[in-house]
N, C-alpha and C positions, 0 to 999 in steps of 0.2 A: 874781340869779336864784335861785330856790328849788332844792333838791336834787331833787325830783321832776322839775323841768324840765330839769336837767342830764342826768338819766338818760334821759329821753325823747329829748333831743337826740342822746345818745350811741347809743341804739338805732336812730335814723333814719339816722345816719351809718354804723353797721355794716351796716345793711340795704342802703344805697345802695352800699356797697363790695362786698358779696356779689353784688348784681344786676350791677354793672359786671364782675365776674369772669366771671359766667355769660354775659353778652351778648357780651363781648370776650375769648374764650379766648386763651391765648398762641399767638403765630405759630408756634412750633415744633411745637405739637401739630397745627396744620392741615397741616403738611407731612410728617407721619409716614405712610409708606405702608401701605396696608391689608395685613393678614396674608395670606401666601401660601396659595393653595388646596392642600388636601392631595392628595398624589399618588394616582392612580387605583390601585385594586387590580388587580394583574396576574395573581395566582394566587388562585383560589377553591376552597378545599377539596381533599381528596385523593380520588382515584377509588376506586370499589368494583369489584374484578375478578371478583366472584363469578359474575355472569352470563356473563361472557366465558369463564371456565374451564369452566362447565357446558356452554356450546355448543361450544367448540373441543376441549376435552379428549378426547372419544371419537375424534377424527381424529389424535391423537398416539400414536405406537407406540414400543415398546422394540425395538431391533435388536441381536441378538447374534451375532457372527461367531466361528466356531471355526477355529483354525489348527492343523493337525498339526505334530508335531515335524519331520517331513521338509521340509514347506513352509516352516516358520519358519526352519529352519537354512539353507535355500537362499536366503531373503531376506536373512538375517543375513550369508552370505558375499557376497551381491550388493551388499549396501548397506553393509557395514562397521559393524555395530551395536556400540554401546558396552557397557561393563560394566553389570551389573544395578543397582549402586549410583548410576550416573550418570544413570539414565532421568529422574528428576524435573527435573534441570537442563537436559537436552537436549531432551526431548519435551514440547511445550506443547499437544499435542492431547489429546483426552479418551479414555483407555483406561479400561476397568473397573477396579474395585478389585482384582480377582483376576487381572488380566493381569500376566505376567511375561515378560521377554525370554527367548526360546527360547535353548537351549544354554548357559545361564549356571549356575552352581552353585546348586542349589536351585530353579532354574527349569525351564520346559518344555524338553524336549530334552537335559537332563542325562543322564549314562549310565545312572542308576537307573530312567529313566523308559521305558516302552514306546515303540518307534520309531514305530508307526503309530497309536497312540491319540490322543485329543483332548489337545493339549498347551498350548494358549493360548486365551484368550477375549477378544475385544474387545467392550466394552459401549458401546452408543450409543443415539441416539434417531433418530426419523424421523416423517414425517407423510404421511397419505394425500392424494393429489391428484386421484384419480378414484375413483368407486364400484366399478369393476372391478378394483381391486387394485394400482394403481400407487403407489409409495411413494418419496418423496425422502429421502435422507440424504447424509452426507459419504462421499467416496471413501475416506478414511483409516480409516473405521470397518469397511469391508468389504474393503479392499485385501488380496489374497492369501488370502482366507478359503476354506477348503474347503467350508463350509457356512454358511448365514446363516438364522437364525430371526427371524420377526417376531411379536411378542406384542401383541394388541389390548387394550383396556381391559376387555373382557369376558372376558378370561383365555384366549381361543382363541389358539392358536399355529399359525403357517404356515411352512413352508419356503419361502424366497424365492429366486428366480432374479435374478442381477444382470444387467439388460439391458444395462448399459453404465456406464462411469465416465469421468471426465474429470480428469486430473491438473492441468491449468492452474487450473480453477475449484474443484477438490476437491468435485465433485458426483457422486453416483451415484444411478442409477434402478433400483429394485428392482420385481419383480412377484410377487405371491402370488395363489394360485388361490382367489379369493373374489369375492363380488359383494354389491351393496347396502351397501357400506361408507360410514361417515360421512367424506366428503371435507372438507377445510379449505377455507375461501374464500381466494383469492388476492388480495392488495392491490397497490399501486402503490409500490414502493420509492422511485420518483423524487420522491414527494410528501413523504418524510421530511424533518423539520428538526431541528437541534439543540435539545434541550429537551423534545421530545415524549416522552410516556410510552409505554413498550413492555414487553411481558411475554414470558417465556421459559417454556416447558413442556417437561420432559424427564425423564431418569432419572439424575440425578447420583448417582454411587456406587451405582448399582443401585436408588435409591429411585424407583420408577415415579411418574410424573406429578406431580413436584414443580413448584411454581410460584414464579417469582421476578420481580420487576418493577424497573424503573429508568427511566432516560431516555436518549435518544440524545445521545451526547457529540459525535459529529462524523459527517459522511457524506463518501463519496468519499475515504476514507482509504487511503493507500498504507501497507501493513504491512511495514516493512523486515526483519522477522524471518520472513517467509514468502516463498517463491519463487513467488509468485502475481501476477506484474505485471499480469495482465488482469483483476483483481478490484478494483473500487473499494469497499472494505470499509465497512460500517456499524460505527462504534465506539460501544459502549454501556457503562454502568456496571451492567447487569444482572448479578446474581451467576450465574456460569457455572462448572461444575466438570466433572470427569471423568464421563462419561456423558451430559452435556447435548449433545454434539457430534451434529449432524444434525437436532436438533429445531428447532421453529419459533420465530421471533421475531415477535410479533404487536403490531399497533397496538390502539388502544383500541375499534376497531370489530370486533375479533376476526378481522382478516385478516392473512395471513401476509405479512410485508414482508422477511423474511430468514431465512437457515439459520444457526443458531449454529455457528461453525466452530473458532474459536481464542480462546485467552486469551494476555495477556502476563503472564508470571510468572517470578520468580526462584526460586520454591520448588516449583512444580508445582500450586499451588493458586490459588484466585482472589485477584486483588489490585487488582480495581476497573477493570480494562481488558479488555473482551471485544470480539471481532470476529465479524460476521455477513456472509454473502454475500447481496447484494442478490437478492430473489426474481425481479426482472425478469430478471437474468442466469441465474439458476438454472433458470427455466422455459424459457428459450431453449435452454440446454444439454440439458434434459430431452427437448424436442422433437426435437432432433437425435439424441439417443441412442436415442429410441423409434423414429425413422424409419430411421436408418442405422446406429445402434450406435457412432457415432463423432461427434466434434465438429470442425468445420472453422472455421478463423479467418482473417481476413485480416492480411496483413503488408506493411509498407513496405520492410523491410530496412535499418533504420538503427539505429546505437547512439546513445543519448541520454545526456545528463548535465544535472544541475541547473545553474542559472545563479546564481552568487554575485555580490556587489557587485563583487569584483575582476574577475570574468569580464565583467561588463557594462561596466566601465570599459575593459578591454583590448580589447573588441570593438566599443566605441563604441555600445552599446546605450542606449536611453533609460531602461530599467528592467530588472528581473530577470524579467519574465514570459516564459513560453514554454519550449520544450524545445530544448536545443542539440544539434545533430547533430555528434557527434565522429567518426563513421565511417559510410560508405555501403557496404553489402555489394556486392561485384562481381556483376553479372547480376541484381541485385534490382530490384523495381519502383521503388524510390527512384532507383537509378542510371539506370534507362531514362527516368525523368522529369526527370533532370538535377539531382537534389539534390546538394549538396556539403557537405563538412565545414566547420562554421562557419555554416551556415544555422541560423536560429532559427525553429521552427515555432511560430507564434502562434494558429493557428486551424485548425479542420477543419470544412468545410461551414458556415461562419459561426459555429461554437461556439468560444468562446475556450479557449486552453490556457494555464493559469496557471503550471503547473510540468511537468516532464518526466513525472511519474507520471500525469498526466491523459491522455496520449495513447495508451498501450497499451491501456486498456479500451475507449476509443472505437473504435479500429482493429480491436481483436480481436473486437468484437461484430458486425462486418460480414463478409460472405461473400467468399471469394476472388473476384476478377473485379469487384468493386464499384469504381467510379470515385469518387474523393474529391478535393475541392479543398482543397489545403493553402495557407494564408496564411502566407508566410515573410518574414523580414527578412534581406536580404542587402546588405552594403555600404551600410547606411543606408537602403535602398529596400525597399518592401513589394511582394512579388510574389505572384501567385496561381498555383500549380503544380498541374495536374491529375495525380493518380497512379491508376493501375489496380492494385488490391491483388493481391498473389500470396498463396499458401497458407502459412500458418504451419507449420513443421515440428516434430515432436515434440522433436527435440533440436537442439542447436547444436554445429556442428563446433568441435572444440577443437584448440589448437595442440599437436601431439605432441612438440615439441621441449622438453626439460626446460631447456636452457640457450639462451636466445635472445639472449645478448650478442653483439655483433659480434666477429668473430675476427681482423679484420685488424690490422696494427700501426698504432697511432694516428699520425696525421699532425698535427704541431704546429698549433694554432690561432693565427691572427693576433691573437686576443684580442677579447673583446666585453664589453659592459657588465654582462652576467649573470655573468661568470667561468666560462663553460662551454668546456671544452677538447674540441673535436669531433674525430671521426675519420671519414674517407671509408669507405664500404662498397664491396666488390667484389661481382661477380656471384654468388659463392656465398653470401656474407652475405645478400644481398637474397633469394635463393631460399629460404634457411633460415628467413628472417623473414616469407616470404610478401609480399615487397614487389615492386612493378614496377621495370623497369630505370630507373636514375636516380633512384629515390625514396628519401629519407631520409638522415639524417646520424647517425652514432652518437655517443654522449657517452662520452669517455674518463675525464675528470675533472670534478668540479664544485668550483670554487674560490670561487664567490660565496656569501656567507651567505644571501641572499634566495632563490637557486636551491635551496640545500640545504633551507632552511625550507619551500619550496613541495613538497618530496618528490622533486626531480630526483636521479637517481643514476647512477653509470656502468652502461652496458649499456642505458640508455634509447635510443630512437631518435627523434629530431625530425623530423617529416614536414612541418610548416608552421610559420611564424612569421606569426600572424595569418591571412590567407587567402593568403599567398604560399607556394608549395611550395619546399622546400629539398632539394638532392640532393648538395650537397658542403660541405666545411668553409668554403670561401670564400663560398658562398651564405648559410650560416647566419651567419657574421660580418657579411655585408653587410646582411642583414635586420635583425639585432639592432642593427646601428649606426644604423638609422633610429629606433630606440625612444629617446625622450627619457628623461632621469633621472627626471622626475616622471610618466612614463606607465607603464602596465602592459603587459608582452609577454604575448601568448597564444601558447603553444607547443602544437601538437598533437603528442602523444607517444605512441609505441607501446611497450607493455610486456608481456611474457608473453602476446602475441597479442591484447591489449585496447588500444584507442585512446581517449584522451580529452584535453581540453584542459586545460592547467595554466597559471594565471595567475601571473605573476612580475614584482614591480616593481624595476627596476634600482636605484632610489634606496636600497633596503634591502640591497644586496649589499656594502657597504663592510665591511671587516674591523674 
């Protein structure tokens, strides 16, 4: 065969091979999955707040409260105020840059200062809620002030009257003699969700109408650093500083959804965590202040505590949801309804209670005399308990006894798995501790490691083991004897006038 013929034959063979590869691709290629579709875009662009600020800005005001030296010193004596250099670490609220603690060296009320002259100034913010001159701000901005001035964006200034204020919510309602004012729009704070954009307008450090923006970090937040159990705070990362207090927190529609109230700080300055009072609650408070000058709240009359995993195990609960009742106040609405220590409140009128801090805001938002249906867990059963709310008092009665430890001679305990040495109480002991006859067993010594680790100590009084009441050393040992080594004992303990459950596992009490 000639050379050209060989070349032609080779070309035909190569072509046939290529054709075969194209027609019959490898099997592995046929089984390769298609590429995944790209994830959808969840965030598109950044908002422009200029229109919002132009519309809402005129309704935001500057609030200046002046406190005389005499008034400030009276507050200091009444409240036990700290040294001047301690203020940034102790006070997390927003006083103006010129504010100094009265009566301290170099501060208002010092001997070189006139006694009756203006001695201290608290700077804050506020916003107009009605064209006829009603203004909302924080209570702590105007608390104890001798005079309050409100300055509008058009530079007009008015002397304001404090219509009323509420300590529990930290809301104050002011009134100025003006009309036709630019009122803000009120939104619905119940619609807020974590991740939504929010804007704050106020006067940080006296810089009027400063604007900051951020997102909602959490809603329904319990602030452990504020004694405001009835406020489900809005937590944000909006930059808030001294002077922002009382100003509005706004959604992207320009509606007020909260009042900027507090910051969490270790230095006195902004650290990325701010708290606002929901506007729904604030407007309810303002309505009562405008109508009656005071705020009334409903109350069940129980002491609550969180439920930890050990507590749930000791009480035989399916999970840690709910509010654990550790004490029922004598004569309260809760006692009249039959609530007991050890009950777990899981719902109010069909609304779930996930943790103990969820309950006070719900109950506090209702008027005294309101009937509510509580869903509770007791001994593994779900019960519906109707309660007619009583009125929350301004203060809580305190135990006047400095030393509440039992005074009787300890009676030797027969021994128990927790290593608790009990002592019987006599009538005088119980009277001093505010206990009923036959109620409670004193702790003389704590010999078990687990009991010590749980925080039990001599002088504590055990009222219950689980749901069983104990009134003697023998009863205490008997009930603790029923607790297995791998189980958790729930002790209802009274200490310094307060009562709460303490979870202790006997298995950890060995030395």
